[in-house]
VOGU-3710 file (C-alpha; in Angstrom, 3 decimals, decimal comma):
1> mvkfdrrlgv> 107,822/95,227/129,201  109,015/91,654/129,018  108,280/89,414/126,126  109,476/85,996/125,245  109,023/84,957/121,760  110,476/81,738/120,211  110,365/81,783/116,275  110,914/78,825/114,044  112,362/80,078/110,614  111,021/79,042/107,254
11> ttemsfrrrs> 112,239/76,045/105,536  111,509/76,153/101,652  112,748/73,747/98,943  112,575/74,251/95,324  113,557/71,954/92,846  113,945/72,765/88,863  113,702/71,141/85,822  114,737/72,271/82,388  113,292/71,464/78,743  112,925/72,744/75,568
21> lgpsaflkfw> 109,301/74,314/74,930  108,356/75,462/71,682  105,084/77,497/70,996  103,136/75,054/69,662  102,646/73,394/72,881  100,570/76,647/74,011  98,860/77,260/70,551  95,977/75,139/71,482  95,271/77,053/74,690  95,768/80,355/73,411
31> knsaifwnsr> 92,716/82,065/71,586  91,689/86,074/71,655  94,621/87,045/73,888  94,183/84,239/76,404  95,724/80,962/77,439  93,811/77,994/78,928  95,883/75,854/80,693  95,691/72,659/82,807  98,712/71,536/84,351  99,385/68,918/87,059
41> fwhhrrkars> 100,740/69,379/90,424  104,441/68,666/91,888  104,465/68,697/95,541  108,135/68,653/97,641  107,900/68,774/101,264  110,098/68,936/103,915  109,116/68,598/107,752  110,344/71,515/110,163  111,274/70,358/113,431  109,343/72,449/116,213
51> prvrpavlfl> 111,529/74,261/118,641  111,299/73,311/122,136  109,973/75,772/125,042  112,145/75,463/127,900  110,212/74,996/131,082  112,231/77,666/132,485  111,003/80,481/130,441  107,443/79,356/130,716  108,044/79,254/134,583  109,364/82,756/134,210
61> glcfcasvss> 106,438/84,243/132,444  103,900/82,666/134,577  105,882/84,079/137,592  103,948/87,399/136,792  100,529/86,257/137,420  98,618/88,992/139,761  95,510/90,673/139,559  95,511/94,153/139,043  94,760/94,995/135,559  93,384/93,220/132,814
71> pvfaqaiygs> 94,695/94,013/129,259  93,618/92,975/126,069  95,054/90,650/123,219  94,451/93,136/120,114  93,163/91,949/116,906  94,257/91,979/113,165  90,663/93,535/112,161  89,428/94,416/115,540  90,110/96,928/118,508  89,268/96,573/122,217
81> ifgtitdqsg> 88,382/98,807/125,211  89,821/97,627/128,623  90,272/99,375/132,100  89,654/99,560/135,875  86,857/101,070/137,974  87,498/102,072/141,561  86,016/104,118/144,146  87,055/107,546/145,688  89,537/105,390/147,889  91,246/103,507/144,935
91> aavvgakvtv> 89,303/99,826/146,053  88,327/98,040/143,176  84,387/98,326/142,317  83,075/94,678/141,767  80,185/94,127/139,594  79,899/97,561/137,720  77,789/97,552/134,696  80,065/98,759/131,649  78,285/99,648/128,430  80,105/100,216/125,176
101> tsvqkgtqfq> 78,114/102,214/122,596  79,471/102,577/118,904  79,018/106,261/117,777  78,182/106,016/114,067  76,214/102,531/114,506  74,468/102,891/117,773  75,334/99,000/118,404  76,021/98,278/122,046  78,314/95,840/124,098  77,876/95,403/127,747
111> tttnetgnyt> 80,089/93,861/130,504  80,594/93,878/134,189  83,699/94,215/135,902  85,764/91,379/137,766  86,432/90,902/141,228  89,584/93,023/140,830  87,306/95,910/139,076  88,894/95,028/135,594  86,661/95,058/132,323  87,467/94,077/128,810
121> vthlipdqyn> 85,472/94,601/125,784  86,848/92,734/122,270  86,268/92,250/118,883  85,195/95,917/118,285  85,081/97,494/114,677  87,268/100,537/114,416  85,085/103,323/115,387  84,648/105,999/117,898  82,837/104,594/121,227  81,075/105,893/124,038
131> vrasgpgfkt> 81,864/103,922/127,500  79,300/104,163/130,229  79,989/102,819/133,658  77,308/102,712/136,315  77,171/101,232/139,752  74,609/101,125/142,746  75,412/104,124/145,056  77,996/105,849/142,535  77,291/108,543/139,946  77,110/107,065/136,109
141> lesrsipvya> 80,266/107,551/134,587  80,399/108,534/130,586  83,753/108,765/128,459  82,510/110,221/124,965  83,967/109,621/121,499  86,778/107,183/122,276  88,656/106,248/119,114  89,219/102,625/119,058  91,717/101,163/116,205  92,280/97,667/114,871
151> dqaarvdshf> 95,080/95,918/116,392  95,160/98,180/119,244  93,588/98,561/122,810  92,043/101,899/124,216  92,357/102,196/127,907  89,309/103,821/129,951  89,726/103,781/133,851  86,782/105,339/135,873  86,822/106,547/139,116  83,462/106,388/140,851
161> qvgaaeetvt> 82,157/109,223/142,890  79,661/108,831/145,641  75,838/109,969/144,390  72,737/108,559/142,496  72,766/106,816/139,332  70,789/109,131/137,808  73,675/111,507/138,070  75,948/111,430/135,262  79,545/112,721/135,057  81,000/113,087/131,267
171> vsaeevpllk> 84,495/112,608/130,480  85,747/113,662/126,874  88,063/111,663/124,973  90,918/114,236/125,465  90,864/113,659/128,907  91,793/109,854/128,417  95,283/108,972/128,524  97,039/108,425/125,260  100,041/106,524/126,724  100,126/102,770/125,100
181> tdradvattf> 100,440/100,435/127,671  99,408/97,063/126,344  101,942/96,636/123,492  105,480/97,609/122,616  104,814/97,564/118,556  106,447/100,463/116,745  103,361/101,666/114,682  101,970/104,654/112,689  98,105/105,003/112,753  96,221/106,955/110,203
191> terqvknlpl> 92,772/107,759/110,722  89,983/108,238/107,786  90,301/111,779/107,900  94,242/111,585/107,681  94,010/109,061/104,809  91,516/111,531/102,798  93,225/114,604/103,458  96,926/114,160/103,352  98,355/114,995/99,836  99,347/111,801/98,179
201> ynrnftllel> 100,812/111,828/94,653  97,946/110,092/92,101  95,883/109,304/95,428  98,068/106,289/95,883  97,406/104,515/99,073  100,530/102,772/99,239  102,660/105,858/99,571  101,171/106,746/103,170  104,234/103,918/104,125  106,819/106,587/103,333
211> ltpgttragf> 105,633/108,541/106,239  106,608/105,759/108,655  110,083/105,937/110,116  112,544/103,784/108,913  110,941/103,352/105,394  112,656/104,113/102,100  111,595/103,900/98,433  113,297/101,065/96,457  115,124/101,969/93,485  113,654/99,069/91,444
221> qhssaenpqg> 109,817/99,482/90,943  107,733/96,891/88,720  106,631/97,542/85,403  103,021/99,108/85,027  102,256/96,103/83,014  102,363/93,813/85,491  101,650/96,378/88,486  98,996/98,788/87,098  97,577/99,006/90,771  100,473/100,960/91,356
231> ssqimvngqh> 102,127/99,433/94,322  104,845/101,208/95,284  108,285/99,142/96,331  109,031/100,211/99,892  112,014/98,648/102,047  111,138/98,962/106,310  114,310/99,152/108,076  116,299/97,735/105,336  114,273/94,641/104,659  113,356/93,542/100,991
241> fgetsyqldg> 110,111/95,298/100,005  108,678/91,704/99,143  109,095/91,007/103,237  106,205/93,619/104,149  102,744/92,018/104,470  99,558/93,794/103,381  96,499/92,949/105,022  92,966/94,090/104,151  90,209/93,430/106,617  92,409/90,977/108,076
251> tdnrdpilgi> 92,987/88,659/105,078  96,186/88,642/102,831  96,707/91,221/100,105  100,167/90,899/98,967  100,784/89,118/95,805  103,775/86,276/96,961  105,847/86,111/93,710  105,909/90,315/93,044  105,788/90,963/96,837  103,288/93,947/95,883
261> ivinptlesi> 99,742/94,803/96,909  97,092/93,110/94,947  94,133/95,497/95,762  95,139/98,864/96,210  92,542/100,381/97,959  90,721/103,520/97,215  91,078/106,199/99,808  87,060/106,635/99,964  86,757/103,183/101,229  89,691/103,180/103,948
271> aetkitsqny> 88,592/103,531/107,639  92,006/103,501/109,010  95,189/101,948/108,209  98,060/101,012/110,595  101,622/100,438/109,783  103,835/98,637/111,907  107,471/98,576/111,347  108,860/96,399/114,613  107,730/94,119/117,354  104,453/93,364/115,525
281> daefgqalgg> 102,704/90,403/117,189  103,378/86,756/116,202  99,928/86,743/114,699  101,825/88,407/111,684  104,788/86,074/111,933  104,792/85,787/108,082  106,187/88,951/107,453  109,694/89,788/107,848  110,096/93,664/106,989  106,671/95,731/108,123
291> vvtaqtksgt> 102,802/95,057/108,415  100,336/97,365/106,731  96,866/96,668/107,633  93,885/98,456/106,324  90,174/98,234/107,194  87,461/99,184/105,034  84,650/101,423/106,078  81,110/100,089/106,996  77,692/101,499/107,011  76,585/103,701/109,846
301> ktwhgsmfef> 73,172/104,333/111,587  72,470/107,443/109,094  72,960/107,622/105,282  75,908/109,220/104,046  77,579/109,642/100,703  80,276/111,691/98,942  81,288/112,517/95,143  84,742/113,625/94,118  86,601/114,524/91,080  90,161/115,323/90,392
311> rrtgwgqarn> 91,518/116,718/87,156  94,867/117,495/85,969  95,955/118,565/82,540  98,844/119,728/80,768  97,538/123,587/80,478  100,170/126,000/81,020  103,084/122,951/80,998  106,323/124,260/80,002  107,661/123,564/76,679  110,951/121,415/76,763
321> pfldppdrkl> 113,173/122,765/74,158  115,077/119,724/73,321  111,951/117,531/72,862  109,082/119,987/71,960  110,471/122,688/69,623  107,750/125,664/68,889  106,868/124,416/65,616  105,536/121,077/67,221  102,314/120,609/69,168  102,809/119,733/72,966
331> ppikwnqfga> 101,457/116,159/73,155  98,103/116,316/75,517  98,353/115,057/79,029  95,280/114,275/81,274  94,449/112,625/84,655  91,139/112,464/85,720  89,862/110,632/88,620  86,168/110,371/89,912  84,059/108,390/92,093  81,350/108,231/94,808
341> siggplvtkk> 80,559/106,579/97,955  77,352/105,729/100,046  76,780/103,631/103,147  73,784/103,541/105,769  71,632/101,105/107,733  69,572/98,499/105,963  68,205/97,563/109,281  68,539/99,857/112,142  71,372/98,701/114,546  71,499/95,214/112,504
351> lfvfgdyqgt> 72,595/95,527/108,930  74,692/98,023/107,562  76,085/98,402/103,834  78,699/100,664/102,478  79,948/100,730/98,861  81,990/103,176/96,782  83,311/103,456/92,972  86,495/105,106/91,546  87,322/105,355/87,726  90,837/106,766/86,285
361> rrrngaslrl> 91,180/108,023/82,985  94,705/108,991/81,714  96,505/110,309/78,678  100,163/110,522/79,197  101,276/112,135/76,338  105,224/112,612/75,870  108,204/112,978/73,709  111,484/111,106/73,112  114,507/112,051/71,085  116,307/108,900/69,387
371> dvptalvhst> 118,874/107,914/66,792  117,665/106,797/63,570  119,709/106,029/60,380  120,257/109,334/58,423  118,534/110,590/55,395  121,462/109,778/53,154  121,204/105,870/54,449  117,627/106,181/53,461  118,230/107,268/49,872  121,184/104,983/48,979
381> clnpnvpfcd> 120,783/101,878/51,186  117,140/101,555/50,684  117,155/102,740/47,117  117,959/99,488/44,649  118,890/102,126/41,909  121,924/103,103/44,035  125,057/100,924/43,392  126,238/101,309/47,231  124,967/102,237/50,881  126,594/105,175/51,531
391> lseyqvpifd> 127,499/105,249/55,604  130,188/107,864/55,055  128,234/110,254/57,458  129,317/108,241/60,589  132,739/108,640/59,743  133,634/105,324/60,997  136,050/102,767/59,222  133,890/99,644/58,013  135,720/96,187/57,343  134,712/93,459/55,475
401> pasdntvefa> 133,827/90,359/57,384  134,214/87,875/54,576  137,861/89,109/54,581  138,300/88,145/57,988  137,915/91,959/58,862  141,214/92,934/56,808  139,809/94,739/53,805  138,264/98,181/54,275  135,346/99,123/52,369  136,430/102,177/50,455
411> nqqiprdris> 134,577/105,576/51,646  132,309/103,381/54,111  130,310/102,443/51,111  129,199/99,022/50,865  128,466/97,568/47,340  125,004/96,750/46,467  125,386/93,085/46,072  126,645/92,694/49,654  123,333/94,541/51,005  120,847/92,098/52,672
421> pqavallkli> 117,013/92,667/51,157  116,106/91,293/54,561  117,991/94,641/56,388  116,221/96,631/53,807  112,584/95,453/54,168  113,152/96,120/58,168  114,610/99,649/57,623  111,700/100,569/55,276  109,783/100,504/58,560  111,581/103,219/60,250
431> pepnvpgagv> 111,283/107,202/59,863  113,708/109,493/58,511  115,182/112,005/60,846  113,170/114,962/61,351  115,290/117,241/63,563  117,157/119,596/60,913  120,814/119,528/61,451  120,917/117,015/63,992  123,672/114,986/62,289  123,600/111,023/63,115
441> fqnfiasgia> 122,860/111,059/66,566  119,640/112,624/68,458  118,083/113,217/64,989  114,525/112,080/65,704  111,852/113,325/68,040  108,999/110,942/68,509  105,693/111,968/70,249  102,954/109,966/71,407  100,341/109,055/73,981  100,099/106,178/76,518
451> kfaddnfnir> 96,364/105,694/77,617  95,341/104,164/80,959  92,030/103,493/82,389  90,945/101,400/85,500  87,792/100,759/87,339  87,458/100,159/91,145  84,966/99,205/93,578  84,339/98,080/96,735  81,110/96,674/98,645  80,895/95,561/102,253
461> vdhntterlk> 77,941/94,459/104,499  78,218/94,313/108,280  75,530/92,119/110,143  74,618/92,253/113,950  72,679/88,861/113,603  72,396/88,251/117,251  73,890/89,541/120,635  76,325/86,474/120,336  76,878/86,424/116,701  78,224/89,289/114,257
471> ifgrysfadf> 79,179/88,916/110,655  80,874/91,001/107,794  81,603/90,629/104,159  83,769/92,586/101,572  84,198/92,430/97,798  86,647/94,440/95,943  87,220/95,030/92,157  90,125/96,465/90,281  90,234/96,420/86,407  93,321/97,814/84,475
481> rqdsagafgk> 93,694/98,532/80,514  96,745/100,146/79,476  97,957/100,663/75,740  100,898/102,746/74,202  102,729/102,343/70,943  106,107/102,148/70,355  108,375/105,170/69,055  108,087/104,249/65,484  104,527/103,032/65,607  102,643/99,818/66,384
491> laggpaigsd> 104,527/97,760/63,877  107,981/99,010/64,124  107,681/99,599/67,898  110,643/100,857/69,669  110,868/102,653/73,274  107,687/103,232/74,941  106,375/106,713/74,898  104,638/108,117/78,245  105,031/104,498/79,579  107,435/101,662/80,517
501> lagqsfsrnq> 105,583/99,518/78,283  105,143/99,364/74,481  102,281/97,208/74,125  99,023/96,571/75,915  98,273/95,124/79,246  94,947/93,949/80,767  94,555/93,318/84,276  91,913/92,380/86,735  92,365/91,974/90,315  89,625/90,837/93,086
511> siavgstyvl> 89,396/90,229/96,811  86,988/88,608/98,872  86,986/88,721/102,635  84,334/87,246/105,002  84,672/87,231/108,995  82,408/86,345/111,856  82,820/86,585/115,674  80,732/84,338/117,977  80,487/84,703/121,733  80,329/81,129/123,074
521> spslitdfrf> 80,409/82,576/126,785  81,457/85,794/128,630  84,848/84,468/128,993  85,269/82,870/125,446  85,245/84,374/122,009  85,873/82,832/118,610  86,465/84,555/115,215  86,727/83,066/111,474  88,042/84,673/108,512  88,079/83,772/104,914
531> gffryhvnvl> 89,780/85,290/102,125  90,461/84,886/98,797  92,207/87,166/95,908  93,080/86,739/92,623  95,773/88,643/90,459  95,557/88,181/86,703  97,573/89,989/84,189  97,460/89,636/80,529  100,306/91,663/78,498  100,498/91,532/74,702
541> qngrgmnpaa> 102,825/92,669/72,192  102,318/95,380/69,613  101,837/94,047/65,948  99,976/91,149/67,272  98,815/88,828/64,280  101,463/90,342/61,666  104,550/88,679/60,940  106,903/91,512/59,653  110,131/89,345/60,049  108,619/86,436/57,884
551> dagipglnlg> 107,384/88,838/55,158  111,081/90,390/55,157  112,447/86,851/54,600  114,024/86,202/57,952  113,412/82,792/58,911  112,879/81,227/62,424  111,526/84,337/64,310  107,556/84,642/63,249  106,384/80,861/63,446  102,679/81,692/62,052
561> dlltsgmpfv> 101,075/81,695/65,707  99,898/84,638/67,742  102,874/83,997/70,276  105,483/84,624/67,957  103,616/87,129/65,963  104,850/91,039/66,124  108,410/92,478/65,365  111,285/90,902/66,972  113,576/93,110/69,033  116,334/94,408/67,079
571> didgftfgni> 119,488/96,232/68,293  122,007/98,084/66,281  124,597/99,539/68,458  122,058/100,859/70,658  119,523/102,106/68,077  116,374/99,510/69,015  113,466/98,982/67,394  110,536/96,078/67,537  109,000/94,813/70,281  110,888/95,712/73,793
581> cncpllqten> 109,144/94,162/76,652  108,846/90,780/78,309  105,438/89,559/76,382  103,389/87,961/75,903  102,843/87,775/79,357  100,193/85,656/81,165  99,722/85,280/84,952  97,001/84,039/86,994  97,146/83,759/91,055  94,604/82,625/93,066
591> qfqwvnnwtk> 95,204/82,472/96,909  92,880/81,196/99,676  92,957/81,737/103,293  91,347/80,383/106,508  91,961/82,184/109,619  90,575/80,955/113,313  91,156/82,579/116,519  90,077/81,669/120,044  90,271/84,303/123,153  89,964/83,127/126,609
601> tagnhilkwg> 89,596/85,390/129,451  90,303/83,921/132,709  90,270/86,634/135,642  93,187/88,985/134,300  94,616/86,378/132,016  93,756/86,506/128,369  94,835/83,429/126,506  94,828/83,286/122,901  95,127/80,570/119,871  94,712/80,112/116,528
611> adiryaqnfr> 95,649/79,019/113,030  96,423/80,544/109,709  96,098/78,424/106,351  96,812/79,521/102,875  96,430/77,737/99,705  97,945/79,416/96,861  97,782/78,323/92,888  99,901/80,438/90,296  100,420/79,953/86,817  102,971/82,248/85,090
621> fagfgprvgg> 103,856/82,269/81,187  106,471/84,884/80,397  109,717/85,577/78,516  113,076/87,154/78,911  112,176/89,465/76,185  109,741/89,054/73,730  108,395/85,422/72,682  109,559/86,504/68,953  112,957/86,725/70,075  115,559/89,235/68,957
631> lifeggrtqg> 118,784/90,196/66,653  121,401/92,233/68,077  124,053/93,711/65,677  127,504/95,095/67,117  130,102/97,097/65,250  132,645/94,721/66,704  131,824/92,508/63,616  132,854/95,301/61,012  135,882/96,154/63,241  139,330/96,155/61,600
641> pdggglglat> 142,772/95,304/63,188  143,128/98,776/64,377  139,449/99,762/65,483  136,297/101,130/63,712  133,503/99,031/63,231  129,721/100,078/62,880  126,846/98,089/63,960  124,276/99,763/60,869  126,993/98,231/58,558  126,991/94,878/60,633
651> fflarcrrtt> 123,059/95,206/60,071  123,288/95,754/56,219  125,680/92,845/55,732  123,462/90,485/58,004  126,117/89,793/60,483  124,106/88,885/63,415  126,331/88,809/66,551  124,131/87,327/68,763  120,398/86,024/68,730  118,302/86,604/72,201
661> ealvllwpry> 116,654/83,561/73,005  112,826/84,032/74,457  113,291/81,981/77,573  109,801/80,946/78,827  109,242/80,935/82,470  106,721/78,495/83,124  105,350/78,188/86,730  102,596/75,741/86,704  99,890/75,508/89,277  101,801/74,769/92,594
671> lshysktdde> 100,645/74,116/96,184  101,988/76,675/98,751  100,813/75,420/102,206  101,283/77,821/105,119  100,216/76,911/108,626  100,506/78,888/111,978  99,760/78,417/115,647  100,030/81,283/118,061  99,615/81,347/121,917  100,012/84,219/123,955
681> lriavgnlls> 99,523/84,827/127,390  99,159/88,314/128,692  99,555/88,715/132,759  99,909/92,012/134,354  101,515/93,058/137,550  100,163/96,769/137,942  100,976/98,402/134,588  103,534/95,903/133,752  102,452/93,607/130,919  104,256/90,451/130,143
691> pvgyrqrswr> 103,636/88,742/126,858  104,680/84,867/126,309  104,439/83,919/122,996  105,321/80,691/120,954  104,594/80,201/117,042  105,535/77,642/114,674  105,280/78,026/111,106  105,548/75,491/108,174  105,738/75,857/104,562  105,247/73,346/101,641
701> mgrlqygtgq> 106,101/74,733/98,162  105,687/73,047/94,683  108,397/72,813/92,163  109,221/75,463/89,537  109,624/74,199/85,873  110,894/76,415/83,165  112,176/75,800/79,540  113,803/77,559/76,605  111,677/79,019/73,663  112,503/78,570/70,010
711> cggvwrhqpa> 115,515/80,623/68,930  115,018/82,864/66,140  117,097/81,746/62,962  119,940/84,021/61,869  119,588/84,926/58,147  122,528/85,541/56,038  123,134/87,341/53,093  126,050/86,446/50,566  126,833/87,599/47,193  126,952/84,984/44,426
721> gkree> 130,276/83,245/44,000  131,407/83,466/47,286  131,369/80,769/49,867  129,084/81,042/53,063  131,402/81,022/56,016
//
């Protein structure tokens, strides 16, 4: 195969503006866990010069013009059947009638062979088809159950035998050659049966990609708070996972910001999927890694349905002796997935419908072993009747920052008048150790349950309006809820248990695809697709509506609004509590897509051209860390000339080493305009196919804007009679 392909690289420009953004600017838009926003557009455009196609290149491609076989240009959502009909002497049969019939729907498509005996039937929905060829003076030939896949062409050649037309010679699908001669892409196709029966962990569609050679799972995976659909970050041939294109019914299904799949389709709704890792058509030029295309099921000529349930529990689960001692009850584990599907004809051979539903309910119980202040710390530092705070169990020298770290506290005991009441108020929210004899490390076991729930459904309608016009439409819906407390409860927070999020996440993703195919003439066909998806996620912090920092007397953190409510993140030399999440977070992304392709057949030549235009809107409100901010206490602030120092002592002395700043990323509504034109000519000499392609891409990206949030104030406690540093 000889292929000429000129590609223009993407030119992208971004400009940044930085400004301080306080939470008050968003309060009037924030109500009941949602932000209502209205923003202006920023546009920045740079034109990309189109490359010249040298005349010599075109001439070399055209030199392959001949008339022996007629290959077919594959479609993103359609498949094709082509072949050559000859008689017993090998001569081409002109004008033979070819009828292609869908096995599942009963719909028919007819064509005739051209002057070289070639025929082509394009724009076929993935299915099994019977191919019937007849001609005067010859026996009728019928090839049955020929599988047709999207973005692929099946070759069915026929060799007529002399006889009466009433006589039929039947050829099974096993006798049809499987050698792929119409393209050079490297791809793996999974049929409906394989998708349903292959063992996939948690029945996650995206994991099928790992069965393709050259793929590997990335070490970094997005948080379930922003990726509840479970899209797995997979690299194809070493390319970044965000460069993989996901297509659902020929429309875009990838979030361009996070690079993940938007609608992770249910396995019951998949008719087939194709994963292409190399040499994909110019039609998929927006991808740099791989291309994952999935086609949803459509109704058949008879009604069919299914019901299923998968249930997995922790019954018989082995006990972890380090996290689940015998005197503790194991946290429950449950994974329950259930659903049903139904499809059939509303009007025989005309109107078909298919729908499915899938729900998942999970309770992921787990245990963590953590460090907490010892019982001696609780009994002395938190008791106002004890004249000192005893930290002697940590066996680390502690020096007084007020003396420029030259005077050591005797016996690692801090006098009562030096203890910060704010620190005492926060530490009262932390439980005492519950592991006997553990000492100062790994002395607390926390158990809890992370709750997940999701509901998904798809509905698709196919209508053969006339012999020339065919229409389909699909709507997909996915709703996700997640709730998990921290190791120390909803208010005190801490590391998440059974999840990577200590908080609440609410997500709702939707996708629409509408397509039509119209036959203007036997040699000219056009198809149009419209796609839309919405990715929406809202992540909320635990303790929302409460102000523990302000109640403890710490200024500048809880500012009296929902955005800055909850416990700030607190890190005391690795002992952490409070909100440990990038929350609150709100993101809403809408993308619109228009695709139009034209296919012209002229003898043995097939010319295709088209355009793919996308318009995206994105709003993202997030923070690096919790919006309420955080405080970090390091042992270095109480370290002496020869070492020592304890973060817990720094905390009680209210010597905040560093205050984290909740950086707000604001990606206002932006315009991303992508357009593409593809011209490809496929010419054949015998069994040699020569694609000649030209593609041009242009981008127009809006600006990004971000700002810094309010930094939490650092409180200080100074004993009477001493000057503040």
